N, C-alpha and C positions, 0 to 999 in steps of 0.2 A: 349482467354488470354491463356498463357503458366500454366502448374504446378504451385501453389501457392508458393511462394516464402519466404525461411526462412533464416530468422537472426540466426547467431552465436551467442552465450552468455555465458557470465559467469558471475554473481552476488556472490561476496565474498568477503569479507569484507569490504573494500572501495570503489571496485571495483563497479560503477554503470552504467546507462545508463546516452548516454550524454546530458538529458536535464531533469529534473523531477520537479514540483510542490513539495514542496515550494522549491526548490533548482533551478528553472527555472526562469526566465523572469524577470530580474530587467528591467524596461524601462527606463522613465528619472529622476525618485526617486531614486539619489544617497544616499546612508547612510552615514555620515560622524561625524566629533567629534561636541558634542554640544559644544557650548560655556560654560564656568564658570562664572557666573552669584554669585559674592560677593559669592563664593565659597574657603574651604579650602585645597588644593591638598596633599594630601598624599601618598606618592612615598615611595613603599615598597624598604628599601632598601638590599632587599635579588636578588644577582644573580646569584647563582648556583640552583640548583633541585636537587630533592632526588626522590626515586623510592618507592613507599609504598607497602606493603604486597597485594598480587594478590587477586582481586576481583573476586566471581563466582554469574552468573545470572542466576539458575538454570531453566530451560522451558521445557512444554511438548517436548514429539522428534517429530522433524521436524519443531519445530518454531522457530521466532527470537525476539528477543526484542518489535521490532516497531510495530506487531502484536495485542499486549495486553496495555488495558487502565488499568487492573489492576492484579498484578500476588503475590500471595505468597507463601514461603518455607514451612510455618507450619501448621498454619490456617488463612480462609479464610471466613467472615460475610460480607454480605450483607443484609444490616437491613432492615426493610419494608420502602417499598417503595423507596430506593435507584433506582438510575438507568444508567447504563455503554450505552454509548453511541457516535458513530463518530462524524466527522465534517459535516455530510449531516446526522445528525439525526436518522441514523440506528444503533440497538445496537449492541453494541463492546463485545469482547470477553474479558475473564478472563481466570486465573488458580492458580490451588495453587497443587505445587508441593509435598507438607506434606503429612502427614498423621491423622494429628489433627481433624481437622472437617473441613466441607464446605460446608456452607448453604447461602439459598435466602430467605429472609424473607417475609413477607404480601406482596402482590404487588410488589416485587423486580422484576425489569428485565435486564436480559444481553444475551448477544447474543452468540455464542457458548462459551460451558463451558468444561473444563478441569480439571482432580483431581485424584490424588492417593490417598485423603480418599475419604470415603465413604460422598453421596450426601444429602443433607437435604434444599426439596422444600417446603416451606411454603405457606399457604394459597392464590390463583391468584397467584403465583408466573409465572416467564415467563420465560425459556430460548426461545431465540427467534431464536437460532440456533440447533445447534447437543451439544449431551452433554456425553461425554467420562469419565469413574472415573473406578478406579481400585478398588474400592471398592464395595458398594451396593448404592442403590436409594430409598430414602422415600419420597412419596410425599403427603402431604394433599389437600384436594377436594379445586377443583379448579385451581390447579396449573397443567401449559403447558408448553410442549417440543416439537417446532415445527419442529424440525432436526431429526436426526436418535440418536436413543438412546443405547449406547454401555455400558455397565454393565460389571464388571469382566475383564476389557481392561486395562491394565497398560498404563501408558503413560511414561514408562521409555523403552530404556534406555536416560537419560534426553541430551537434547539441552542446552549445559552449554556456556555461554557466558563469558569469564575470560579476565581479562585485570590486567596489574600494571600501576598502576596511578602516571604521573610524574609532581611531584608538587613542588613546590618553597620550597625548604630546611630553616631550621633554626625553631626559634620559635615567631620571632618578636616582636612584643608589644600589650598591648592592644588595643581597639581599644573605645572613647564610644561617642557618639551625644548625646547630652544632648537637650529636646525638641526646636523644631522645629530649630534646628540647619540643616546645609546642608554641606556635604562633598564630595569629589572625590577622589576613589583609584586608584592605578594600580594594574594590579595582584600581588599577592607577598605570602608572609608569614605573617601571622597575629597572634596575642595571643585572650582571649576574645572579642569578637565584638560585643558592644550594641548601640541598637539605640531606642532612646527613644521616649516616642510619638510625633509625627507631626514633628520629624527629619527626614533626607532624606540621604542615604546613595548613590550615584552613584558608579558604578561600569563600567569599561572599558573590552572591552571583553579579554577574558586568563582564566588563571586558578589559584585559590587562594586554599591557607588552613588556614582553620580558626581551631584555638582548641576549640572554642566554637560560637555560634550566638543565640543572645537575640531581637528578630525582636518584637516590642510591638507595644500595639493598636493604630493604627494610623501612626506608623512609614512606612516609604515607602524601600524599594532597588530598585532602579531601574538600568536596563541594559543602558549606554549610547549609545550602537550601537548594532543591530540586525544583522547587516552584517556575524558576527562571533559567533560562540559559545561561551558562559562564563561555564565555570565547578567552583563548587564552593565543596571542601571536606573540614568536619567537623569531627574532628576526636575528640571529644566531645560533646554536647550536643546541640540539637535547642530548641529553645521555638520562635513558629511562631505565631504572634497573628496578624502583617500586613501585606503590598501589595507589590506583586513585579509587577513591571508595565515597559512601553516601554519607554525611555524619549522621545522620538519626536512623539509616540501613544498610550496611554494608556489608548487606548480603544484596543489595540492589545493584542489576545489572542492565540497568536503563539510566543510565545518566545523560542530561543534556547539555555536553561537553564539548565543544569546536576549539581543537586544536592544533594551530598553522606554524608549522616550522620553517622561514624563510631561508634559512643557510642553505650551502652546498656540499655540507659533511653528512655522506652517510647518517643514516637512524638506524639504530637497531630497538628491538621491542622484545622481550624477552618475558618477564612477568606478567603476566593478565593485563590487558590495558584493556578501559571500560569508557567509551565514547566514539567521536570520530577525528579522526587524524589525518592534515593533509601535508601532502611534504612537494610541493610541485617543482623544485630545484634540485632535489638530489634523490636517494634511493634509500626504499625502506625495504628493511628486513625483519619478518613478524616469526619468532621465536615460536618452540614447541606450547601445547596449552592451549586452555583455550579463552579465546579472549570477546567479546562483548563489544564489539566494534564495527565501524565500517573505516574502509583505508585506502586514500589516493595520493597518489606518487606519481614522479617522472617516474621508474622501473620499482618495479614493487617482485619481493619474494616471500612467499610462505614455506618455511624449512618444514622440513619432515614431520609428520604427526601435528603438525595445527591445524588447529578448529577456529576460524572464524564464526561466530556467529551474528547473524546482521542486527543492528541499531542502529537508529536512520537518527539523524540530528535534523531538527525542524529549521532548514533550508530558507524559510520564509523569512527567519530571522534576520536573516544575511543577503539575501538575494535584492533586488531591487523589485520594483513590480514591474512587468512588464504592461506596455500597454495593450487593449485589448482591439482589434478591430472588428467591430461589431457590424462585419458582411457576410454574404453569402461566401460559398466556397467560390473560387474562380471557376469550375469544372462541376455544373449540375445538369445529371443525367437521368431521366425519367422516360421508361419505356414500356409496355403493355402489349395483351394480345387479348384481346375481346375474341371469347369462345362461340358467343350468342352470331356477332355481326361476321365473325372473320376473320377480321380487320389487326394485323400487325402494324403496330406505331412501334419502329425503332429510335431509338435518341440518337442525335449527332450533333458533336458541338468541335468546332475548329478554332483555338483560341491565338493571340501571338501581343506578346513572347509566348514561348514555352512555356508550359507548365510543369514543377516538379509533385511526384505524389509517390505515396507509396501503391504500391499493389497490394486491393485488400485481400484477406480471404476469405472472407465473405459479402453478399447482395443480401440486403435485406430486402424481401415482402412488404408492401406495401399494402395492397389491397389483393385478396383471394391468399392463393396459398400455392407452394409453388409443388405439392406432392414430391414426382421423382422427375420433376422434368429437368428444362436445362435452360440456362443462359448463358451468352457470349459477351465477351468484352473485348474489344479493341481498341489498340490505341498504337497511333503512326508518331514514331519520335524523329526528331529535328533531323535524321540521318535518312531519312524515309523508310525505313526499319518496320512493317507493320507486324506486328506484335497481337494474339491472341490467345484471350486466355477465356478458361470454360468453366464454369460453373455447374453443381445439379445440387437438383433439391435434395433434402434431408430425409425427409418423409419415405420412407420406405414402401408407401404403397401410390398409384396415380392420385388414387383418391383418399386420403385419409377422413378414417372415421372417427377413433378415438382423442380424446385430448391430447395425449403423448404426440399421436402423429402427427395431429393438425398442429400444435408449437413445434414438434420440429420441422415443419411443413412452413415454419416464416421465415427462414431464410434458404439461400442456394451458397453450398461451402465450394470453394476454389479445388480443383482436378488438376490444374495446369495449365501452362502458358509454354507456348513455343517461343525459339530463337532465344532459345538459352535464358528467360525471364522467368523468377520462383517470385511463391507469394512473401508480401513482407520486403519484398526487395525494393529498392528506392528509383523509380524511374522518370524519364521525364518526355513528354508529349506532346502534341499542337495541335492533332484531331484525335477526336474519341469518340466512340461507338458502343451503345448499349443494345443490344435486344432479348425481347424473351423468344426463345424457341420451342418452349412447352411448360404446363403447370398442370394444377389441377382444373382440368375441362368441365367439373360436374360442380363444383365450389357455386355460394347459391350467389355469388358475386359477381357469376359467368365472366368472371376474367383475372387475368394476374397483370399486377403492376409491380415494379421494382425500382427503385431510388439508388445512384451513387451518386457520392460526393467526393472531390478530387481537389486534394492542392489547397488544407486548410479552412482558414473563415467558420463560421457558428454555424449552419444552414444544416450541420448533420447530426445526427443522431446517435451518442452515444453509448454504448453495449449497457443492456440492466446489469447489478450485481449476481442476479442467480440468469441461467437460461431459461427458457419458457417450459421447457421439457424438464428441467431440473425441478421445477415449481410443480410439475404435475407429481414427478415420481413421490416427492418429498406430500405429499397433500393424498395421495393415494397408498400411501404408504404407512404413514401414521395413523396410529389409535391409542384414543384416550384410555382404553383400558388395557392394553400393555405397556404405557409407559411407566415407568416409575416414579411416585412421590419423590419430591426432594428435602433434603435434609435442610430443616427450616433453621438453623445453626451452624454459622460455620464453625471452621479452625478456629478462630481469635475466641470463640463465643459471642458473638454479636449476631443479629437478625441476619440471616443467610438473603444476598442479592446476586441474582442471575442476569446471564446477557444471551437473550434469544429471539426467534425467530416467529413472526406473530401473524398468521393469513388472517388479512383484513377482506370481507364482501362489501362492506354499506360504510357508508360515511356515520350512520349512527354508532359504529364499535369505532370508529375513532375517536368519537366524543366520549365514549365508554371510557377508552383508554385512558383520555384525559380527565374524565372524574374519578375511576381510580390510581389516579398518580400513578401513570407511567411513561415516563419519556420515552419516544418511538420515533423514528425516523425511516424515510423512506432507504439511505444507502445504510452501507454495512458501519458499525461503529470501531470502524479499524483505519489505521493510521498505513496500514499497507493499501488498503482498496483507495485511498486518498491521495498516494503517491503514483499509483497508476492513470489517477486524473488528471494530474498538477499541469500547467502549461497546455491542456487541450480546452476547447470549447467547443457546446455544442448543447443541446437537448439529453437529458438520462433517462433512459428509460426505466419505468419501474418495472421492479421483478414480478412476474403476471402468467400466470396460465391462462388470463382472455375472460376468468370468471370471478377471480377476486386478486389483490395484491401480497406481497409478504411484505411486512416492515420489522424493523431490526428494531428491539427492546432493551432497557434494563427493569429487571420486575423481582419484589419481592419473594426468596421460595414460597411463603406461606400463601401469595396469591394465587401464585400457581397451581398449589395441592387446592387451593380451594376451587380454581376453576377447573381443574382433573375432576374431582368430586362428583360438580352438580353437571358437568360433560357426560360422565356417566350414568348419572342419574334419566341427563335428559334421554339417553340413548333408549334407556328403557321405556321414559315415556314417550317413545317415538316422534319426538321434536328436534329439530337442529341446537347442535349446543352454540354457547354464546362466540367459541369461537372454534374454526374447524380445526387448528391447529397453534399451538405454541410450545416450538420445540426450543430447549435450553441447547444453547452452543456457544463454548467459549469463543472470545473476541481472540484474535491473532496476533497477542499482547500476553505472553506467558508470565512476565512480570507482574500484571494488573490479574492473574491468575491463581487463587490458590488449591492444594493439592488435590481438594473435593469438586474444584470445577467452578466455585460461586466465585462472587468477585471479590479480590482483597483491597480491604476500607483504608488499609494503611500505603500501600501503592497507588492507590486513586487519588492522592491529595492533593496532585498537580494539574489534575481537568479543570473544566470549567462547567463541570455539573453543577456547582455549589452555587457558583452563580445562575443558572439556570433554573433552579431550585427558586433562588430569592424574585427571580420574575413571575414568579408560579405562586403568589400566598398559598399556603393552604395545603402546599406540598411540603415546603421546607420544613414542616412537623414531624413531619411523619418519622422521621430519625429518631428525633426525640422521643417519639413515644412509638414504637411501631406495630405495640398491640391495642393501640385506638385504631389506629391504620389499617391494619388487617380485620378489624370489629366492623370498622366502616364495607370493608371490600364486600366482607360477608353477608352483611346486609343487604347492598348490593345483592350478589349471588343471590340471598334467600327470596328476595323481592321478585329477582328474573324467574325462579323457579315457582315460587308460586303462581307467577302468573302464566308460566307455562305448561308447568306438571301438574296433574293430579293427583294422583298416586306415586310421589317419588318412592323409589327403591333406598333403600339404605347400605351404605359400605363403609 
């Protein structure tokens, strides 16, 4: 196969990849307006808008709001046994850009932890990732940090997300729902809104401005549609003792809700909260239980036994698009070592003014292979301090011979820097040098060259969603003989649909996927993956082992089973199967996955998959008649088999 193909991508502000969960995949469950049964319709008289003062969300350098489940700007306290996790059950990240205190209580658990303040870890507290603090670190016995520890490392300059909310103008009237009363309101401006015990207030999608919100015990705030986001700006106080629910699916934990409380009174959350809550001017206390949310506030305390499971708001709906500067990085270094001529060609650049950058964890090979060789990167700070960082090739041998080792040799990993600098740290330099000390001298190219881009810009390559060695491992360990068939009917009785990875070795195979009416993308169909790319600019590497490329797809279970049967027959016929592997893998959005691992028709109603189907005539129909679709698929597979296999085995 030719050299790995790279897609050029910038994700900045509202620019996103073509499709991504939960933005992806509405199948046949289209969301509409609810029927109003014995409700009183309250229509706001407001027809004009106003712009509120600009809001600022302060985060650690190089990060975006979608990364964090909890973020504070003053103090952060994660009390005893409080846990932060994502929707896959993995530990989720937290930050505190303030200088007061950051504390993880006894048996508390967090993913990556960023803090401008010093960090205090109580007994048996777990930081399941890396810890970065501008201050010091205090650890009680039993506390564990599983990743890299960086103390005395500022998380500034801060990544500030700012927007000026456009909301309905005016003050509106008070709205009080008496016990057990039900009402529906449209987006608009309202004064004090009070929902008493047992009352239900339905909200249509859009933007609301409230002078205050009091949701009493047993009261419900119901989103009539989750197809579009709902934003609520509370200019005064919030009392939250009720519940927020999806009208069509009360068990839905993925609600597109942003609630901003602008008052200075403390906010306390006790029942389950679903959505994103931002309290910029006051403290926020979150009580025990499991919340499906993300919380941002001046001061945050998660009380004992609180669990917060990350749910991301579509921040591109409120944040302005940042203008992209389509320029190269201010510092681009390309160094090489030629083993045939013996010529060492280091790269050096001096810039003015000095450039601020992040010390990279990897330096990628552009030609040849790293083997287990070494690269040296140095920079001189504005105060004339020379810093040297050393990187070693990830292959285990000087000359890799297996695909796995060759793929490991596509990069050098940092082993350390002197003068107190560490990987991931923000640094400033005026003179930069990159040098290849050694690499794979026996590689057919006869040389090793590496490149490094520092200080922003769009000239760098963004890492692939799967490392090359991961692709090799999946390819080598996959077997059509041992992988089980999929259930062709999901738990709701629909034709089952699955998400997974497909290994592609030719353009003909991509054409076959199109012919088979399979949606595919070179990037993961995952909001979590997308959030890691927002704000970055560059070329996205495809997930490749140098021979084929992994694409991410949505396909019917029956298609998978047909391909499995004919792949097994291909093996008996001593020919290559249509695809080397198709590996079902649930997307990282549990709300979109049934208990059997298939995709949920109901939960997928808010995505853009229907629009994609509508632009591909002949594809939308296969939901109307899945049998005909699979029959076409079977015919394609049978024709392939007749062409490739003379005496197919029967399974």
